[in-house]
mmCIF file of the N, C-alpha and C atoms, coordinates in Angstrom:
data_MODEL
# 
_entry.id   MODEL 
# 
loop_
_atom_site.group_PDB 
_atom_site.id 
_atom_site.type_symbol 
_atom_site.label_atom_id 
_atom_site.label_alt_id 
_atom_site.label_comp_id 
_atom_site.label_asym_id 
_atom_site.label_entity_id 
_atom_site.label_seq_id 
_atom_site.pdbx_PDB_ins_code 
_atom_site.Cartn_x 
_atom_site.Cartn_y 
_atom_site.Cartn_z 
_atom_site.occupancy 
_atom_site.B_iso_or_equiv 
_atom_site.pdbx_formal_charge 
_atom_site.auth_seq_id 
_atom_site.auth_comp_id 
_atom_site.auth_asym_id 
_atom_site.auth_atom_id 
_atom_site.pdbx_PDB_model_num 
ATOM 1   N N  . MET A 1 1  ? -196.975 7.420   -2.028 1.00 0.00 ? 1  MET A N  1 
ATOM 2   C CA . MET A 1 1  ? -197.310 7.224   -0.636 1.00 0.00 ? 1  MET A CA 1 
ATOM 3   C C  . MET A 1 1  ? -198.501 8.098   -0.230 1.00 0.00 ? 1  MET A C  1 
ATOM 4   N N  . HIS A 1 2  ? -198.540 9.317   -0.755 1.00 0.00 ? 2  HIS A N  1 
ATOM 5   C CA . HIS A 1 2  ? -199.639 10.229  -0.445 1.00 0.00 ? 2  HIS A CA 1 
ATOM 6   C C  . HIS A 1 2  ? -200.969 9.652   -0.930 1.00 0.00 ? 2  HIS A C  1 
ATOM 7   N N  . ILE A 1 3  ? -200.978 9.045   -2.105 1.00 0.00 ? 3  ILE A N  1 
ATOM 8   C CA . ILE A 1 3  ? -202.207 8.457   -2.651 1.00 0.00 ? 3  ILE A CA 1 
ATOM 9   C C  . ILE A 1 3  ? -202.664 7.291   -1.785 1.00 0.00 ? 3  ILE A C  1 
ATOM 10  N N  . LEU A 1 4  ? -201.724 6.478   -1.344 1.00 0.00 ? 4  LEU A N  1 
ATOM 11  C CA . LEU A 1 4  ? -202.063 5.341   -0.492 1.00 0.00 ? 4  LEU A CA 1 
ATOM 12  C C  . LEU A 1 4  ? -202.692 5.803   0.828  1.00 0.00 ? 4  LEU A C  1 
ATOM 13  N N  . MET A 1 5  ? -202.119 6.801   1.455  1.00 0.00 ? 5  MET A N  1 
ATOM 14  C CA . MET A 1 5  ? -202.658 7.314   2.713  1.00 0.00 ? 5  MET A CA 1 
ATOM 15  C C  . MET A 1 5  ? -204.041 7.938   2.513  1.00 0.00 ? 5  MET A C  1 
ATOM 16  N N  . THR A 1 6  ? -204.228 8.659   1.424  1.00 0.00 ? 6  THR A N  1 
ATOM 17  C CA . THR A 1 6  ? -205.525 9.256   1.135  1.00 0.00 ? 6  THR A CA 1 
ATOM 18  C C  . THR A 1 6  ? -206.584 8.181   0.937  1.00 0.00 ? 6  THR A C  1 
ATOM 19  N N  . THR A 1 7  ? -206.237 7.154   0.178  1.00 0.00 ? 7  THR A N  1 
ATOM 20  C CA . THR A 1 7  ? -207.163 6.048   -0.057 1.00 0.00 ? 7  THR A CA 1 
ATOM 21  C C  . THR A 1 7  ? -207.520 5.358   1.254  1.00 0.00 ? 7  THR A C  1 
ATOM 22  N N  . LEU A 1 8  ? -206.528 5.132   2.093  1.00 0.00 ? 8  LEU A N  1 
ATOM 23  C CA . LEU A 1 8  ? -206.764 4.486   3.374  1.00 0.00 ? 8  LEU A CA 1 
ATOM 24  C C  . LEU A 1 8  ? -207.699 5.322   4.251  1.00 0.00 ? 8  LEU A C  1 
ATOM 25  N N  . LEU A 1 9  ? -207.507 6.616   4.282  1.00 0.00 ? 9  LEU A N  1 
ATOM 26  C CA . LEU A 1 9  ? -208.373 7.486   5.077  1.00 0.00 ? 9  LEU A CA 1 
ATOM 27  C C  . LEU A 1 9  ? -209.804 7.499   4.561  1.00 0.00 ? 9  LEU A C  1 
ATOM 28  N N  . VAL A 1 10 ? -209.969 7.474   3.249  1.00 0.00 ? 10 VAL A N  1 
ATOM 29  C CA . VAL A 1 10 ? -211.315 7.449   2.671  1.00 0.00 ? 10 VAL A CA 1 
ATOM 30  C C  . VAL A 1 10 ? -212.020 6.154   3.032  1.00 0.00 ? 10 VAL A C  1 
ATOM 31  N N  . VAL A 1 11 ? -211.318 5.036   2.922  1.00 0.00 ? 11 VAL A N  1 
ATOM 32  C CA . VAL A 1 11 ? -211.923 3.740   3.257  1.00 0.00 ? 11 VAL A CA 1 
ATOM 33  C C  . VAL A 1 11 ? -212.280 3.676   4.734  1.00 0.00 ? 11 VAL A C  1 
ATOM 34  N N  . LEU A 1 12 ? -211.369 4.079   5.593  1.00 0.00 ? 12 LEU A N  1 
ATOM 35  C CA . LEU A 1 12 ? -211.657 4.048   7.028  1.00 0.00 ? 12 LEU A CA 1 
ATOM 36  C C  . LEU A 1 12 ? -212.776 5.011   7.409  1.00 0.00 ? 12 LEU A C  1 
ATOM 37  N N  . GLY A 1 13 ? -212.833 6.148   6.750  1.00 0.00 ? 13 GLY A N  1 
ATOM 38  C CA . GLY A 1 13 ? -213.907 7.102   7.016  1.00 0.00 ? 13 GLY A CA 1 
ATOM 39  C C  . GLY A 1 13 ? -215.272 6.572   6.622  1.00 0.00 ? 13 GLY A C  1 
ATOM 40  N N  . SER A 1 14 ? -215.323 5.796   5.558  1.00 0.00 ? 14 SER A N  1 
ATOM 41  C CA . SER A 1 14 ? -216.610 5.248   5.113  1.00 0.00 ? 14 SER A CA 1 
ATOM 42  C C  . SER A 1 14 ? -217.085 4.136   6.029  1.00 0.00 ? 14 SER A C  1 
ATOM 43  N N  . LEU A 1 15 ? -216.206 3.575   6.845  1.00 0.00 ? 15 LEU A N  1 
ATOM 44  C CA . LEU A 1 15 ? -216.585 2.500   7.750  1.00 0.00 ? 15 LEU A CA 1 
ATOM 45  C C  . LEU A 1 15 ? -216.907 2.983   9.156  1.00 0.00 ? 15 LEU A C  1 
ATOM 46  N N  . SER A 1 16 ? -216.830 4.276   9.398  1.00 0.00 ? 16 SER A N  1 
ATOM 47  C CA . SER A 1 16 ? -217.067 4.788   10.746 1.00 0.00 ? 16 SER A CA 1 
ATOM 48  C C  . SER A 1 16 ? -218.516 4.566   11.165 1.00 0.00 ? 16 SER A C  1 
ATOM 49  N N  . PRO A 1 17 ? -218.751 4.221   12.428 1.00 0.00 ? 17 PRO A N  1 
ATOM 50  C CA . PRO A 1 17 ? -220.107 3.947   12.897 1.00 0.00 ? 17 PRO A CA 1 
ATOM 51  C C  . PRO A 1 17 ? -221.042 5.143   12.790 1.00 0.00 ? 17 PRO A C  1 
ATOM 52  N N  . ALA A 1 18 ? -220.512 6.338   12.849 1.00 0.00 ? 18 ALA A N  1 
ATOM 53  C CA . ALA A 1 18 ? -221.374 7.516   12.786 1.00 0.00 ? 18 ALA A CA 1 
ATOM 54  C C  . ALA A 1 18 ? -222.078 7.620   11.432 1.00 0.00 ? 18 ALA A C  1 
ATOM 55  N N  . ARG A 1 19 ? -221.422 7.184   10.371 1.00 0.00 ? 19 ARG A N  1 
ATOM 56  C CA . ARG A 1 19 ? -222.016 7.281   9.048  1.00 0.00 ? 19 ARG A CA 1 
ATOM 57  C C  . ARG A 1 19 ? -222.556 5.941   8.554  1.00 0.00 ? 19 ARG A C  1 
ATOM 58  N N  . ALA A 1 20 ? -222.294 4.871   9.287  1.00 0.00 ? 20 ALA A N  1 
ATOM 59  C CA . ALA A 1 20 ? -222.687 3.546   8.821  1.00 0.00 ? 20 ALA A CA 1 
ATOM 60  C C  . ALA A 1 20 ? -224.206 3.419   8.820  1.00 0.00 ? 20 ALA A C  1 
ATOM 61  N N  . SER A 1 21 ? -224.717 2.883   7.763  1.00 0.00 ? 21 SER A N  1 
ATOM 62  C CA . SER A 1 21 ? -226.142 2.597   7.687  1.00 0.00 ? 21 SER A CA 1 
ATOM 63  C C  . SER A 1 21 ? -226.312 1.340   6.862  1.00 0.00 ? 21 SER A C  1 
ATOM 64  N N  . ASN A 1 22 ? -227.457 0.751   6.948  1.00 0.00 ? 22 ASN A N  1 
ATOM 65  C CA . ASN A 1 22 ? -227.727 -0.482  6.225  1.00 0.00 ? 22 ASN A CA 1 
ATOM 66  C C  . ASN A 1 22 ? -228.726 -0.241  5.104  1.00 0.00 ? 22 ASN A C  1 
ATOM 67  N N  . ASP A 1 23 ? -228.581 0.850   4.393  1.00 0.00 ? 23 ASP A N  1 
ATOM 68  C CA . ASP A 1 23 ? -229.523 1.167   3.337  1.00 0.00 ? 23 ASP A CA 1 
ATOM 69  C C  . ASP A 1 23 ? -228.978 0.860   1.947  1.00 0.00 ? 23 ASP A C  1 
ATOM 70  N N  . GLY A 1 24 ? -227.923 0.071   1.857  1.00 0.00 ? 24 GLY A N  1 
ATOM 71  C CA . GLY A 1 24 ? -227.372 -0.292  0.559  1.00 0.00 ? 24 GLY A CA 1 
ATOM 72  C C  . GLY A 1 24 ? -228.283 -1.261  -0.179 1.00 0.00 ? 24 GLY A C  1 
ATOM 73  N N  . THR A 1 25 ? -228.031 -1.439  -1.451 1.00 0.00 ? 25 THR A N  1 
ATOM 74  C CA . THR A 1 25 ? -228.840 -2.318  -2.285 1.00 0.00 ? 25 THR A CA 1 
ATOM 75  C C  . THR A 1 25 ? -228.486 -3.786  -2.083 1.00 0.00 ? 25 THR A C  1 
ATOM 76  N N  . TRP A 1 26 ? -227.248 -4.069  -1.650 1.00 0.00 ? 26 TRP A N  1 
ATOM 77  C CA . TRP A 1 26 ? -226.776 -5.442  -1.504 1.00 0.00 ? 26 TRP A CA 1 
ATOM 78  C C  . TRP A 1 26 ? -226.299 -5.708  -0.083 1.00 0.00 ? 26 TRP A C  1 
ATOM 79  N N  . CYS A 1 27 ? -226.555 -6.924  0.397  1.00 0.00 ? 27 CYS A N  1 
ATOM 80  C CA . CYS A 1 27 ? -226.135 -7.349  1.730  1.00 0.00 ? 27 CYS A CA 1 
ATOM 81  C C  . CYS A 1 27 ? -225.167 -8.516  1.616  1.00 0.00 ? 27 CYS A C  1 
ATOM 82  N N  . TYR A 1 28 ? -224.111 -8.469  2.407  1.00 0.00 ? 28 TYR A N  1 
ATOM 83  C CA . TYR A 1 28 ? -223.182 -9.584  2.555  1.00 0.00 ? 28 TYR A CA 1 
ATOM 84  C C  . TYR A 1 28 ? -223.571 -10.320 3.825  1.00 0.00 ? 28 TYR A C  1 
ATOM 85  N N  . ARG A 1 29 ? -223.742 -11.619 3.733  1.00 0.00 ? 29 ARG A N  1 
ATOM 86  C CA . ARG A 1 29 ? -224.102 -12.428 4.900  1.00 0.00 ? 29 ARG A CA 1 
ATOM 87  C C  . ARG A 1 29 ? -223.027 -13.478 5.147  1.00 0.00 ? 29 ARG A C  1 
ATOM 88  N N  . ASP A 1 30 ? -222.568 -13.514 6.390  1.00 0.00 ? 30 ASP A N  1 
ATOM 89  C CA . ASP A 1 30 ? -221.560 -14.470 6.808  1.00 0.00 ? 30 ASP A CA 1 
ATOM 90  C C  . ASP A 1 30 ? -222.242 -15.516 7.677  1.00 0.00 ? 30 ASP A C  1 
ATOM 91  N N  . PHE A 1 31 ? -222.041 -16.783 7.360  1.00 0.00 ? 31 PHE A N  1 
ATOM 92  C CA . PHE A 1 31 ? -222.681 -17.851 8.128  1.00 0.00 ? 31 PHE A CA 1 
ATOM 93  C C  . PHE A 1 31 ? -221.700 -18.541 9.059  1.00 0.00 ? 31 PHE A C  1 
ATOM 94  N N  . GLY A 1 32 ? -220.605 -17.856 9.398  1.00 0.00 ? 32 GLY A N  1 
ATOM 95  C CA . GLY A 1 32 ? -219.620 -18.368 10.350 1.00 0.00 ? 32 GLY A CA 1 
ATOM 96  C C  . GLY A 1 32 ? -220.124 -18.190 11.775 1.00 0.00 ? 32 GLY A C  1 
ATOM 97  N N  . PRO A 1 33 ? -219.223 -18.237 12.731 1.00 0.00 ? 33 PRO A N  1 
ATOM 98  C CA . PRO A 1 33 ? -219.622 -18.122 14.144 1.00 0.00 ? 33 PRO A CA 1 
ATOM 99  C C  . PRO A 1 33 ? -220.316 -16.799 14.487 1.00 0.00 ? 33 PRO A C  1 
ATOM 100 N N  . THR A 1 34 ? -219.975 -15.721 13.790 1.00 0.00 ? 34 THR A N  1 
ATOM 101 C CA . THR A 1 34 ? -220.581 -14.424 14.129 1.00 0.00 ? 34 THR A CA 1 
ATOM 102 C C  . THR A 1 34 ? -221.933 -14.213 13.464 1.00 0.00 ? 34 THR A C  1 
ATOM 103 N N  . ARG A 1 35 ? -222.190 -14.899 12.377 1.00 0.00 ? 35 ARG A N  1 
ATOM 104 C CA . ARG A 1 35 ? -223.447 -14.763 11.614 1.00 0.00 ? 35 ARG A CA 1 
ATOM 105 C C  . ARG A 1 35 ? -223.788 -13.293 11.363 1.00 0.00 ? 35 ARG A C  1 
ATOM 106 N N  . SER A 1 36 ? -222.823 -12.568 10.854 1.00 0.00 ? 36 SER A N  1 
ATOM 107 C CA . SER A 1 36 ? -223.009 -11.134 10.650 1.00 0.00 ? 36 SER A CA 1 
ATOM 108 C C  . SER A 1 36 ? -223.640 -10.831 9.292  1.00 0.00 ? 36 SER A C  1 
ATOM 109 N N  . ALA A 1 37 ? -224.213 -9.645  9.193  1.00 0.00 ? 37 ALA A N  1 
ATOM 110 C CA . ALA A 1 37 ? -224.778 -9.138  7.941  1.00 0.00 ? 37 ALA A CA 1 
ATOM 111 C C  . ALA A 1 37 ? -224.305 -7.703  7.757  1.00 0.00 ? 37 ALA A C  1 
ATOM 112 N N  . ASN A 1 38 ? -223.990 -7.355  6.530  1.00 0.00 ? 38 ASN A N  1 
ATOM 113 C CA . ASN A 1 38 ? -223.516 -6.011  6.216  1.00 0.00 ? 38 ASN A CA 1 
ATOM 114 C C  . ASN A 1 38 ? -224.264 -5.562  4.963  1.00 0.00 ? 38 ASN A C  1 
ATOM 115 N N  . CYS A 1 39 ? -225.156 -4.616  5.101  1.00 0.00 ? 39 CYS A N  1 
ATOM 116 C CA . CYS A 1 39 ? -225.979 -4.149  3.981  1.00 0.00 ? 39 CYS A CA 1 
ATOM 117 C C  . CYS A 1 39 ? -225.571 -2.757  3.533  1.00 0.00 ? 39 CYS A C  1 
ATOM 118 N N  . ARG A 1 40 ? -224.285 -2.507  3.415  1.00 0.00 ? 40 ARG A N  1 
ATOM 119 C CA . ARG A 1 40 ? -223.779 -1.200  3.017  1.00 0.00 ? 40 ARG A CA 1 
ATOM 120 C C  . ARG A 1 40 ? -223.224 -1.186  1.601  1.00 0.00 ? 40 ARG A C  1 
ATOM 121 N N  . PHE A 1 41 ? -223.565 -2.147  0.772  1.00 0.00 ? 41 PHE A N  1 
ATOM 122 C CA . PHE A 1 41 ? -223.009 -2.220  -0.578 1.00 0.00 ? 41 PHE A CA 1 
ATOM 123 C C  . PHE A 1 41 ? -224.027 -1.713  -1.594 1.00 0.00 ? 41 PHE A C  1 
ATOM 124 N N  . TYR A 1 42 ? -223.564 -0.845  -2.481 1.00 0.00 ? 42 TYR A N  1 
ATOM 125 C CA . TYR A 1 42 ? -224.449 -0.261  -3.476 1.00 0.00 ? 42 TYR A CA 1 
ATOM 126 C C  . TYR A 1 42 ? -224.308 -0.910  -4.836 1.00 0.00 ? 42 TYR A C  1 
ATOM 127 N N  . SER A 1 43 ? -223.429 -1.904  -4.963 1.00 0.00 ? 43 SER A N  1 
ATOM 128 C CA . SER A 1 43 ? -223.348 -2.671  -6.210 1.00 0.00 ? 43 SER A CA 1 
ATOM 129 C C  . SER A 1 43 ? -223.058 -4.123  -5.864 1.00 0.00 ? 43 SER A C  1 
ATOM 130 N N  . ALA A 1 44 ? -223.486 -5.011  -6.740 1.00 0.00 ? 44 ALA A N  1 
ATOM 131 C CA . ALA A 1 44 ? -223.230 -6.436  -6.535 1.00 0.00 ? 44 ALA A CA 1 
ATOM 132 C C  . ALA A 1 44 ? -221.729 -6.700  -6.551 1.00 0.00 ? 44 ALA A C  1 
ATOM 133 N N  . ARG A 1 45 ? -221.005 -5.971  -7.373 1.00 0.00 ? 45 ARG A N  1 
ATOM 134 C CA . ARG A 1 45 ? -219.562 -6.179  -7.463 1.00 0.00 ? 45 ARG A CA 1 
ATOM 135 C C  . ARG A 1 45 ? -218.867 -5.900  -6.127 1.00 0.00 ? 45 ARG A C  1 
ATOM 136 N N  . GLN A 1 46 ? -219.237 -4.794  -5.464 1.00 0.00 ? 46 GLN A N  1 
ATOM 137 C CA . GLN A 1 46 ? -218.653 -4.485  -4.154 1.00 0.00 ? 46 GLN A CA 1 
ATOM 138 C C  . GLN A 1 46 ? -218.891 -5.636  -3.176 1.00 0.00 ? 46 GLN A C  1 
ATOM 139 N N  . CYS A 1 47 ? -220.100 -6.114  -3.141 1.00 0.00 ? 47 CYS A N  1 
ATOM 140 C CA . CYS A 1 47 ? -220.463 -7.185  -2.219 1.00 0.00 ? 47 CYS A CA 1 
ATOM 141 C C  . CYS A 1 47 ? -219.730 -8.480  -2.563 1.00 0.00 ? 47 CYS A C  1 
ATOM 142 N N  . LEU A 1 48 ? -219.654 -8.815  -3.841 1.00 0.00 ? 48 LEU A N  1 
ATOM 143 C CA . LEU A 1 48 ? -219.010 -10.057 -4.249 1.00 0.00 ? 48 LEU A CA 1 
ATOM 144 C C  . LEU A 1 48 ? -217.512 -10.056 -3.961 1.00 0.00 ? 48 LEU A C  1 
ATOM 145 N N  . ILE A 1 49 ? -216.889 -8.900  -3.993 1.00 0.00 ? 49 ILE A N  1 
ATOM 146 C CA . ILE A 1 49 ? -215.468 -8.818  -3.638 1.00 0.00 ? 49 ILE A CA 1 
ATOM 147 C C  . ILE A 1 49 ? -215.282 -9.234  -2.181 1.00 0.00 ? 49 ILE A C  1 
ATOM 148 N N  . VAL A 1 50 ? -216.134 -8.738  -1.301 1.00 0.00 ? 50 VAL A N  1 
ATOM 149 C CA . VAL A 1 50 ? -216.046 -9.095  0.120  1.00 0.00 ? 50 VAL A CA 1 
ATOM 150 C C  . VAL A 1 50 ? -216.389 -10.571 0.319  1.00 0.00 ? 50 VAL A C  1 
ATOM 151 N N  . ALA A 1 51 ? -217.435 -11.046 -0.334 1.00 0.00 ? 51 ALA A N  1 
ATOM 152 C CA . ALA A 1 51 ? -217.834 -12.450 -0.193 1.00 0.00 ? 51 ALA A CA 1 
ATOM 153 C C  . ALA A 1 51 ? -216.743 -13.381 -0.718 1.00 0.00 ? 51 ALA A C  1 
ATOM 154 N N  . GLY A 1 52 ? -216.087 -12.998 -1.800 1.00 0.00 ? 52 GLY A N  1 
ATOM 155 C CA . GLY A 1 52 ? -215.006 -13.818 -2.339 1.00 0.00 ? 52 GLY A CA 1 
ATOM 156 C C  . GLY A 1 52 ? -213.786 -13.827 -1.438 1.00 0.00 ? 52 GLY A C  1 
ATOM 157 N N  . THR A 1 53 ? -213.593 -12.754 -0.712 1.00 0.00 ? 53 THR A N  1 
ATOM 158 C CA . THR A 1 53 ? -212.437 -12.654 0.181  1.00 0.00 ? 53 THR A CA 1 
ATOM 159 C C  . THR A 1 53 ? -212.667 -13.398 1.497  1.00 0.00 ? 53 THR A C  1 
ATOM 160 N N  . PHE A 1 54 ? -213.834 -13.220 2.093  1.00 0.00 ? 54 PHE A N  1 
ATOM 161 C CA . PHE A 1 54 ? -214.093 -13.763 3.420  1.00 0.00 ? 54 PHE A CA 1 
ATOM 162 C C  . PHE A 1 54 ? -215.022 -14.970 3.430  1.00 0.00 ? 54 PHE A C  1 
ATOM 163 N N  . GLY A 1 55 ? -215.618 -15.320 2.309  1.00 0.00 ? 55 GLY A N  1 
ATOM 164 C CA . GLY A 1 55 ? -216.636 -16.361 2.294  1.00 0.00 ? 55 GLY A CA 1 
ATOM 165 C C  . GLY A 1 55 ? -217.977 -15.738 2.633  1.00 0.00 ? 55 GLY A C  1 
ATOM 166 N N  . GLY A 1 56 ? -219.057 -16.439 2.440  1.00 0.00 ? 56 GLY A N  1 
ATOM 167 C CA . GLY A 1 56 ? -220.384 -15.891 2.689  1.00 0.00 ? 56 GLY A CA 1 
ATOM 168 C C  . GLY A 1 56 ? -221.109 -15.674 1.370  1.00 0.00 ? 56 GLY A C  1 
ATOM 169 N N  . ILE A 1 57 ? -222.239 -15.016 1.430  1.00 0.00 ? 57 ILE A N  1 
ATOM 170 C CA . ILE A 1 57 ? -223.056 -14.803 0.237  1.00 0.00 ? 57 ILE A CA 1 
ATOM 171 C C  . ILE A 1 57 ? -223.474 -13.345 0.130  1.00 0.00 ? 57 ILE A C  1 
ATOM 172 N N  . CYS A 1 58 ? -223.927 -12.974 -1.047 1.00 0.00 ? 58 CYS A N  1 
ATOM 173 C CA . CYS A 1 58 ? -224.507 -11.653 -1.287 1.00 0.00 ? 58 CYS A CA 1 
ATOM 174 C C  . CYS A 1 58 ? -225.952 -11.839 -1.705 1.00 0.00 ? 58 CYS A C  1 
ATOM 175 N N  . GLU A 1 59 ? -226.808 -10.979 -1.214 1.00 0.00 ? 59 GLU A N  1 
ATOM 176 C CA . GLU A 1 59 ? -228.210 -11.004 -1.623 1.00 0.00 ? 59 GLU A CA 1 
ATOM 177 C C  . GLU A 1 59 ? -228.749 -9.588  -1.618 1.00 0.00 ? 59 GLU A C  1 
ATOM 178 N N  . ARG A 1 60 ? -229.836 -9.389  -2.344 1.00 0.00 ? 60 ARG A N  1 
ATOM 179 C CA . ARG A 1 60 ? -230.463 -8.072  -2.428 1.00 0.00 ? 60 ARG A CA 1 
ATOM 180 C C  . ARG A 1 60 ? -231.019 -7.668  -1.076 1.00 0.00 ? 60 ARG A C  1 
ATOM 181 N N  . ASN A 1 61 ? -230.886 -6.405  -0.737 1.00 0.00 ? 61 ASN A N  1 
ATOM 182 C CA . ASN A 1 61 ? -231.453 -5.860  0.486  1.00 0.00 ? 61 ASN A CA 1 
ATOM 183 C C  . ASN A 1 61 ? -232.872 -5.398  0.157  1.00 0.00 ? 61 ASN A C  1 
ATOM 184 N N  . ASN A 1 62 ? -233.837 -6.050  0.734  1.00 0.00 ? 62 ASN A N  1 
ATOM 185 C CA . ASN A 1 62 ? -235.233 -5.694  0.491  1.00 0.00 ? 62 ASN A CA 1 
ATOM 186 C C  . ASN A 1 62 ? -235.750 -4.891  1.671  1.00 0.00 ? 62 ASN A C  1 
ATOM 187 N N  . PRO A 1 63 ? -235.809 -3.568  1.516  1.00 0.00 ? 63 PRO A N  1 
ATOM 188 C CA . PRO A 1 63 ? -236.302 -2.747  2.622  1.00 0.00 ? 63 PRO A CA 1 
ATOM 189 C C  . PRO A 1 63 ? -237.787 -2.998  2.848  1.00 0.00 ? 63 PRO A C  1 
ATOM 190 N N  . PRO A 1 64 ? -238.294 -2.674  4.025  1.00 0.00 ? 64 PRO A N  1 
ATOM 191 C CA . PRO A 1 64 ? -239.717 -2.854  4.283  1.00 0.00 ? 64 PRO A CA 1 
ATOM 192 C C  . PRO A 1 64 ? -240.545 -1.976  3.346  1.00 0.00 ? 64 PRO A C  1 
ATOM 193 N N  . PRO A 1 65 ? -241.742 -2.418  3.020  1.00 0.00 ? 65 PRO A N  1 
ATOM 194 C CA . PRO A 1 65 ? -242.573 -1.609  2.128  1.00 0.00 ? 65 PRO A CA 1 
ATOM 195 C C  . PRO A 1 65 ? -242.954 -0.284  2.779  1.00 0.00 ? 65 PRO A C  1 
ATOM 196 N N  . PRO A 1 66 ? -243.229 0.729   1.972  1.00 0.00 ? 66 PRO A N  1 
ATOM 197 C CA . PRO A 1 66 ? -243.640 2.022   2.545  1.00 0.00 ? 66 PRO A CA 1 
ATOM 198 C C  . PRO A 1 66 ? -244.964 1.867   3.275  1.00 0.00 ? 66 PRO A C  1 
ATOM 199 N N  . PRO A 1 67 ? -245.221 2.722   4.258  1.00 0.00 ? 67 PRO A N  1 
ATOM 200 C CA . PRO A 1 67 ? -246.471 2.611   5.017  1.00 0.00 ? 67 PRO A CA 1 
ATOM 201 C C  . PRO A 1 67 ? -247.679 2.862   4.117  1.00 0.00 ? 67 PRO A C  1 
ATOM 202 N N  . THR A 1 68 ? -248.737 2.168   4.422  1.00 0.00 ? 68 THR A N  1 
ATOM 203 C CA . THR A 1 68 ? -249.969 2.367   3.661  1.00 0.00 ? 68 THR A CA 1 
ATOM 204 C C  . THR A 1 68 ? -250.685 3.606   4.174  1.00 0.00 ? 68 THR A C  1 
ATOM 205 N N  . ARG A 1 69 ? -251.695 4.022   3.502  1.00 0.00 ? 69 ARG A N  1 
ATOM 206 C CA . ARG A 1 69 ? -252.435 5.214   3.890  1.00 0.00 ? 69 ARG A CA 1 
ATOM 207 C C  . ARG A 1 69 ? -253.047 5.040   5.281  1.00 0.00 ? 69 ARG A C  1 
ATOM 208 N N  . LYS A 1 70 ? -253.518 3.838   5.582  1.00 0.00 ? 70 LYS A N  1 
ATOM 209 C CA . LYS A 1 70 ? -254.110 3.559   6.889  1.00 0.00 ? 70 LYS A CA 1 
ATOM 210 C C  . LYS A 1 70 ? -253.073 3.720   7.999  1.00 0.00 ? 70 LYS A C  1 
ATOM 211 N N  . ASP A 1 71 ? -251.814 3.240   7.754  1.00 0.00 ? 71 ASP A N  1 
ATOM 212 C CA . ASP A 1 71 ? -250.751 3.374   8.739  1.00 0.00 ? 71 ASP A CA 1 
ATOM 213 C C  . ASP A 1 71 ? -250.384 4.824   8.988  1.00 0.00 ? 71 ASP A C  1 
ATOM 214 N N  . LYS A 1 72 ? -250.447 5.667   7.963  1.00 0.00 ? 72 LYS A N  1 
ATOM 215 C CA . LYS A 1 72 ? -250.090 7.076   8.114  1.00 0.00 ? 72 LYS A CA 1 
ATOM 216 C C  . LYS A 1 72 ? -251.073 7.789   9.035  1.00 0.00 ? 72 LYS A C  1 
ATOM 217 N N  . ARG A 1 73 ? -252.345 7.447   8.967  1.00 0.00 ? 73 ARG A N  1 
ATOM 218 C CA . ARG A 1 73 ? -253.328 8.095   9.825  1.00 0.00 ? 73 ARG A CA 1 
ATOM 219 C C  . ARG A 1 73 ? -253.106 7.741   11.288 1.00 0.00 ? 73 ARG A C  1 
ATOM 220 N N  . ARG A 1 74 ? -252.721 6.493   11.549 1.00 0.00 ? 74 ARG A N  1 
ATOM 221 C CA . ARG A 1 74 ? -252.494 6.071   12.926 1.00 0.00 ? 74 ARG A CA 1 
ATOM 222 C C  . ARG A 1 74 ? -251.284 6.749   13.539 1.00 0.00 ? 74 ARG A C  1 
ATOM 223 N N  . ALA A 1 75 ? -250.282 7.046   12.721 1.00 0.00 ? 75 ALA A N  1 
ATOM 224 C CA . ALA A 1 75 ? -249.055 7.657   13.225 1.00 0.00 ? 75 ALA A CA 1 
ATOM 225 C C  . ALA A 1 75 ? -249.271 9.097   13.653 1.00 0.00 ? 75 ALA A C  1 
ATOM 226 N N  . SER A 1 76 ? -250.251 9.767   13.092 1.00 0.00 ? 76 SER A N  1 
ATOM 227 C CA . SER A 1 76 ? -250.433 11.187  13.433 1.00 0.00 ? 76 SER A CA 1 
ATOM 228 C C  . SER A 1 76 ? -251.405 11.391  14.565 1.00 0.00 ? 76 SER A C  1 
# 
């Protein structure tokens, strides 16, 4: 029972909005009424487990390219 409670707390803690970010390598996309996206998966397997459970697809998260040298000068 102690192991189950510990596991549950770890899972719930990882889903908290304070730590949630979309910088994972894989995104789960749901095409249902909510049309939600979740890009918090760091392996294809993690994402495919969710997609297999709830439906939807997994795809690579392509972050925006780093700023070019010209963009860096404008920012300063």
